[in-house]
KEMARKOL-561877 format. One line per 5 residues: their letters; for each residue x, z, y of N, C-alpha, C. Coordinates in nm, 4 decimals. Layout:
N
a	X/Z/Y/X/Z/Y/X/Z/Y  ...
END
This chain:
113
xxxxx	0.3890/2.7918/-1.5729/0.5153/2.8608/-1.5697/0.5249/2.9446/-1.6976  0.6422/2.9486/-1.7539/0.6592/3.0281/-1.8753/0.6761/3.1766/-1.8411  0.6888/3.2622/-1.9440/0.6996/3.4075/-1.9238/0.8217/3.4457/-1.8417  0.9323/3.3734/-1.8621/1.0562/3.4050/-1.7898/1.0545/3.3543/-1.6457  0.9593/3.2683/-1.6149/0.9476/3.2168/-1.4789/1.0506/3.1104/-1.4433
xxxxx	1.1090/3.0461/-1.5444/1.2116/2.9469/-1.5150/1.1775/2.8054/-1.5624  1.0585/2.7845/-1.6169/1.0180/2.6510/-1.6619/0.8741/2.6251/-1.6198  0.8521/2.4998/-1.5793/0.7176/2.4565/-1.5404/0.6631/2.3587/-1.6427  0.5333/2.3580/-1.6581/0.4662/2.2636/-1.7459/0.3517/2.2003/-1.6674  0.3218/2.0770/-1.6985/0.2090/2.0101/-1.6338/0.0792/2.0818/-1.6694
xxxxx	-0.0099/2.0881/-1.5719/-0.1401/2.1498/-1.5991/-0.2290/2.0531/-1.6770  -0.2049/1.9233/-1.6608/-0.2806/1.8214/-1.7338/-0.1829/1.7136/-1.7793  -0.2105/1.6540/-1.8927/-0.1252/1.5472/-1.9429/-0.1337/1.4242/-1.8527  -0.0257/1.3463/-1.8530/-0.0275/1.2192/-1.7815/-0.1239/1.1242/-1.8512  -0.1882/1.0362/-1.7756/-0.2767/0.9393/-1.8405/-0.1955/0.8490/-1.9343
xxxxx	-0.2555/0.8032/-2.0424/-0.1805/0.7220/-2.1388/-0.1357/0.5870/-2.0826  -0.2111/0.5302/-1.9906/-0.1771/0.4015/-1.9311/-0.1567/0.4174/-1.7812  -0.0469/0.3620/-1.7311/-0.0206/0.3637/-1.5880/-0.0831/0.2389/-1.5266  -0.1862/0.2562/-1.4469/-0.2561/0.1431/-1.3849/-0.2227/0.1303/-1.2369  -0.1220/0.2024/-1.1908/-0.0922/0.2026/-1.0481/-0.0539/0.0649/-0.9957
xxxxx	0.0161/-0.0142/-1.0756/0.0593/-0.1466/-1.0295/-0.0598/-0.2382/-1.0009  -0.1602/-0.2350/-1.0843/-0.2765/-0.3214/-1.0628/-0.3655/-0.2714/-0.9498  -0.3418/-0.1495/-0.9029/-0.4198/-0.0932/-0.7928/-0.3410/-0.0910/-0.6616  -0.2238/-0.1578/-0.6592/-0.1359/-0.1511/-0.5427/-0.1270/-0.2849/-0.4708  -0.1324/-0.2765/-0.3388/-0.1271/-0.3912/-0.2491/0.0060/-0.3864/-0.1738
xxxxx	0.0692/-0.5031/-0.1555/0.1913/-0.5135/-0.0763/0.1558/-0.5820/0.0539  0.1968/-0.5232/0.1663/0.1681/-0.5787/0.2988/0.2991/-0.5898/0.3759  0.3275/-0.7099/0.4269/0.4504/-0.7338/0.5017/0.4166/-0.7938/0.6369  0.4851/-0.7461/0.7401/0.4650/-0.8030/0.8732/0.4372/-0.7012/0.9816  0.4562/-0.5752/0.9520/0.4428/-0.4724/1.0552/0.5659/-0.4747/1.1448
xxxxx	0.5505/-0.4442/1.2739/0.6686/-0.4352/1.3600/0.7545/-0.3149/1.3179  0.8846/-0.3323/1.3159/0.9732/-0.2258/1.2673/1.0001/-0.1184/1.3713  0.9704/-0.1455/1.4968/1.0012/-0.0494/1.6022/0.8778/0.0066/1.6732  0.7627/-0.0005/1.6099/0.6374/0.0480/1.6678/0.6068/0.1870/1.6135  0.6048/0.2866/1.7003/0.5793/0.4251/1.6590/0.4369/0.4456/1.6085
xxxxx	0.3465/0.3514/1.6379/0.2082/0.3625/1.5922/0.1906/0.3223/1.4459  0.2923/0.2618/1.3862/0.2860/0.2246/1.2448/0.3285/0.3464/1.1632  0.2286/0.4139/1.1071/0.2530/0.5351/1.0286/0.1761/0.5254/0.8973  0.2045/0.6157/0.8082/0.1296/0.6216/0.6824/-0.0188/0.6367/0.7113  -0.0517/0.7243/0.8042/-0.1927/0.7480/0.8371/-0.2594/0.6260/0.8997
xxxxx	-0.1882/0.5552/0.9874/-0.2499/0.4382/1.0514/-0.2716/0.3249/0.9508  -0.1800/0.3095/0.8555/-0.1969/0.2073/0.7521/-0.3105/0.2457/0.6583  -0.3160/0.3739/0.6215/-0.4258/0.4219/0.5360/-0.5601/0.3948/0.6036  -0.5682/0.4254/0.7296/-0.6919/0.4052/0.8042/-0.7312/0.2574/0.8105  -0.6322/0.1690/0.8274/-0.6593/0.0260/0.8369/-0.7138/-0.0317/0.7064
xxxxx	-0.6741/0.0247/0.5933/-0.7152/-0.0300/0.4638/-0.8272/0.0478/0.3954  -0.8758/0.1551/0.4561/-0.9848/0.2336/0.3974/-1.1132/0.1543/0.3795  -1.1320/0.0525/0.4599/-1.2533/-0.0285/0.4512/-1.2651/-0.1060/0.3206  -1.1556/-0.1182/0.2467/-1.1563/-0.1927/0.1208/-1.1718/-0.1024/-0.0007  -1.1590/0.0281/0.0199/-1.1730/0.1242/-0.0888/-1.0912/0.2488/-0.0604
xxxxx	-1.1045/0.3454/-0.1476/-1.0342/0.4723/-0.1302/-0.8832/0.4513/-0.1482  -0.8068/0.4869/-0.0449/-0.6610/0.4740/-0.0480/-0.6036/0.6047/-0.1001  -0.5275/0.5959/-0.2095/-0.4657/0.7154/-0.2671/-0.3303/0.7456/-0.2053  -0.2529/0.6391/-0.1768/-0.1183/0.6607/-0.1276/-0.0701/0.5386/-0.0495  0.0123/0.5637/0.0525/0.0791/0.4578/0.1275/0.2276/0.4893/0.1262
xxxxx	0.3081/0.3887/0.0900/0.4540/0.4053/0.0903/0.5133/0.3025/0.1857  0.5824/0.3519/0.2875/0.6517/0.2632/0.3807/0.7850/0.2243/0.3186  0.8182/0.0968/0.3228/0.9468/0.0530/0.2684/1.0545/0.0744/0.3734  1.1648/0.1366/0.3322/1.2750/0.1650/0.4238/1.4059/0.1165/0.3656  1.4984/0.0817/0.4541/1.6315/0.0419/0.4126/1.7012/0.1636/0.3518
xxxxx	1.7618/0.1459/0.2363/1.8227/0.2594/0.1656/1.9383/0.3225/0.2433  2.0161/0.2412/0.3133/2.1314/0.2963/0.3864/2.0925/0.3564/0.5192  2.0154/0.2828/0.5982/1.9858/0.3274/0.7343/1.8583/0.4100/0.7450  1.7738/0.4038/0.6431/1.6444/0.4742/0.6412/1.5472/0.4206/0.7462  1.5752/0.3014/0.7999/1.4848/0.2413/0.8979/1.3725/0.1666/0.8259
xxxxx	1.2561/0.1689/0.8865/1.1381/0.1006/0.8339/1.1644/-0.0497/0.8282  1.1280/-0.1122/0.7152/1.1545/-0.2542/0.6937/1.0383/-0.3449/0.7359  0.9266/-0.2867/0.7780/0.8142/-0.3682/0.8229/0.7136/-0.4005/0.7144  0.7254/-0.3327/0.5995/0.6306/-0.3570/0.4910/0.5929/-0.2255/0.4241  0.4833/-0.2315/0.3491/0.4320/-0.1093/0.2857/0.3589/-0.1423/0.1569
xxxxx	0.3494/-0.0430/0.0708/0.2669/-0.0505/-0.0490/0.1466/0.0402/-0.0263  0.0281/-0.0108/-0.0548/-0.0956/0.0656/-0.0390/-0.1589/0.0763/-0.1774  -0.1692/0.1983/-0.2292/-0.2294/0.2196/-0.3605/-0.3736/0.2657/-0.3451  -0.4633/0.1924/-0.4089/-0.6062/0.2230/-0.4048/-0.6485/0.2955/-0.5321  -0.7673/0.3545/-0.5294/-0.8228/0.4203/-0.6469/-0.8728/0.3171/-0.7478
xxxxx	-0.9165/0.2003/-0.7001/-0.9730/0.0964/-0.7863/-0.9000/-0.0367/-0.7663  -0.8804/-0.1114/-0.8734/-0.8156/-0.2430/-0.8662/-0.8998/-0.3416/-0.7853  -1.0302/-0.3261/-0.7860/-1.1184/-0.4164/-0.7110/-1.0917/-0.4087/-0.5606  -1.0439/-0.2961/-0.5132/-1.0131/-0.2799/-0.3712/-0.8983/-0.3705/-0.3298  -0.8004/-0.3868/-0.4178/-0.6868/-0.4763/-0.3899/-0.7385/-0.6192/-0.3776
xxxxx	-0.8232/-0.6587/-0.4705/-0.8797/-0.7938/-0.4683/-0.9572/-0.8176/-0.3392  -1.0353/-0.7202/-0.2961/-1.1135/-0.7329/-0.1722/-1.0225/-0.7496/-0.0510  -0.9156/-0.6720/-0.0461/-0.8236/-0.6790/0.0671/-0.7514/-0.8135/0.0718  -0.7075/-0.8630/-0.0432/-0.6388/-0.9926/-0.0482/-0.7344/-1.1048/-0.0085  -0.8563/-1.0996/-0.0574/-0.9558/-1.2014/-0.0208/-0.9848/-1.1980/0.1288
xxxxx	-0.9905/-1.0791/0.1862/-1.0150/-1.0663/0.3299/-0.8965/-1.1187/0.4116  -0.7755/-1.1064/0.3575/-0.6561/-1.1508/0.4290/-0.6438/-1.3019/0.4341  -0.7006/-1.3702/0.3359/-0.6883/-1.5152/0.3275/-0.8265/-1.5809/0.3297  -0.8944/-1.5642/0.4425/-1.0307/-1.6162/0.4553/-1.0344/-1.7628/0.4939  -0.9235/-1.8180/0.5404/-0.9182/-1.9589/0.5796/-0.9076/-2.0446/0.4538
xxxxx	-1.0170/-2.1038/0.4127/-1.0206/-2.1808/0.2880/-0.9395/-2.3105/0.2960  -0.9181/-2.3619/0.4189/-0.8406/-2.4847/0.4334/-0.6915/-2.4605/0.4088  -0.6431/-2.3451/0.4499/-0.5016/-2.3124/0.4321/-0.4927/-2.1791/0.3595  -0.4916/-2.1833/0.2267/-0.4951/-2.0621/0.1451/-0.3686/-1.9784/0.1552  -0.2625/-2.0324/0.2138/-0.1378/-1.9577/0.2262/-0.1228/-1.8912/0.3621
xxxxx	-0.2167/-1.9153/0.4531/-0.2104/-1.8586/0.5869/-0.2890/-1.7281/0.5913  -0.2196/-1.6197/0.6219/-0.2831/-1.4878/0.6266/-0.3566/-1.4720/0.7594  -0.4810/-1.4285/0.7519/-0.5600/-1.4077/0.8733/-0.5729/-1.2601/0.9093  -0.5245/-1.1703/0.8236/-0.5262/-1.0273/0.8523/-0.4087/-0.9966/0.9458  -0.4327/-0.9135/1.0470/-0.3315/-0.8917/1.1500/-0.3035/-0.7442/1.1762
xxxxx	-0.1889/-0.7227/1.2376/-0.1599/-0.5946/1.3016/-0.1523/-0.6275/1.4488  -0.2460/-0.5773/1.5262/-0.2548/-0.6163/1.6666/-0.2924/-0.7630/1.6727  -0.2116/-0.8424/1.7381/-0.2352/-0.9865/1.7501/-0.1527/-1.0677/1.6508  -0.0638/-1.0019/1.5776/0.0285/-1.0728/1.4885/-0.0222/-1.0722/1.3448  -0.0408/-1.1908/1.2859/-0.0830/-1.1958/1.1451/0.0261/-1.1418/1.0528
xxxxx	-0.0149/-1.0794/0.9441/0.0822/-1.0322/0.8458/0.1497/-1.1531/0.7814  0.2756/-1.1364/0.7451/0.3486/-1.2429/0.6759/0.2989/-1.2562/0.5328  0.2550/-1.1433/0.4757/0.2146/-1.1452/0.3352/0.1227/-1.0267/0.3058  0.0163/-1.0534/0.2328/-0.0715/-0.9490/0.1772/-0.0960/-0.9937/0.0343  -0.0430/-0.9168/-0.0617/-0.0542/-0.9623/-0.1990/-0.0656/-0.8473/-0.2982
xxx	-0.1143/-0.8814/-0.4142/-0.1261/-0.7901/-0.5264/0.0117/-0.7710/-0.5868  0.0479/-0.6517/-0.6290/0.1811/-0.6296/-0.6856/0.1884/-0.6548/-0.8354  0.0757/-0.6743/-0.9003/0.0742/-0.6936/-1.0451/0.1135/-0.8331/-1.0838
END
């Protein structure tokens, strides 16, 4: 804060390269009307692949209703790779997702980069 108290400055500079895209996972297929689908529950589900920094639920811009998908940002890009590999363990059908919410497989688990 400056002397006049009307301007803020960052305490640390932004990193020169934004690597958030390569550390972010897109997951689609959550039920849109399930109260158990929260930022915390998604974070908890993906913690096994690495440290989760942020979860963003996708919502319709007009209605603000949950769209059934989320972005999960990890601390390391390798965590995204691990999660995607775990989602598609069926080597015979590489397009079939085996990662589920409850009994329902996700429609898509993919890297955003």
